[in-house]
N, C-alpha and C positions, 0 to 999 in steps of 0.2 A: 295714206296721205293725211297729214294733219293740216287742216285748213286754217286760215288766219282767224276764224271765229272760235277756234278751239283753244282758248287761252288756258293757262294753268299757273297757279301761284308760285310754283317752284321750278317749273321747266320753261326754257326760253321759247318754246314753240308758240305761235300765235302773234309774235311781234317781229317785225323786220328790223334788223340792225345793219349798220353800215359796215361793209367789208372792203378793206382797201386792196388794190391790186398789188401783188408782190412780185410778179414776174409773168413771163409768157407761160403757156401751157407746157411747152417743152421743158422750160426751166423747172417748173413745179413737179414734173414727172421724173426727169432724169438729171436735172441740175445743169450746170453748176448754179447753186443758189447765190444770189447777190448779197454781199455783206454778211454771209452766215455760212459757217463750215461745220455745223454740228449735226447736219442731216435733218433738221427740223423743217426746212423749206423745199425739200424735194422728196418724192415718194420713194425712189430707189435708195437714196441716202438714208432716209428714215428706216427703211426695211433693213438695210445693212447694219445700221446702228442698233436696232432692236435685236437682230440676230446675234450681234457681237456681245451685247449686254447679257443676253440670255444664254450664250454659249451654244447657239444652234448652228449646225453646219448646213442645213438645208431647210426648205420651206416646210416639209413634213414635220421636222422637229419643232419648228416655230408654231405650227398648228397644234401640236400636242403639248405645248408649254402650259403650265398652270397660270391662271390669272388671279389678280386681286381686285376686288371691287372697291373703288374710291369712295370713302365716306362723304366726300364733298359733292357727290353727284347731284344732289338735290339743289345745290346753289350754283352749279357750273353753268355758265352762260348768263347768269343774272348780273355779274359784274359788268359785262358789256352793256346791258340795258341801263344799268345805273349810271355808268360813265357817259353814255350817250343821251341819257334822259329820255328814253323811249319805253313803251310798254309799261310794265309795273315799276320801272325805275324812275318814273316821272316825279 
């Protein structure tokens, strides 16, 4: 658990940001997503999309897929803080 007092200059933990409600829990898990059909707003849709992109036929193949680490990881989440002028984005 990372407490609110554990701030970090490049990670978003330690600062609360505003998160908008995008739908009900059922919509977020199984869809249908409101105004979005790319699988980004429902868990099952995102899983299907990821499996399709990677060519995986089942969850086991997805678990064994190789991953790539994003070079922007250190700044991920800071854009939200900057746009909302909270935390280190003040």
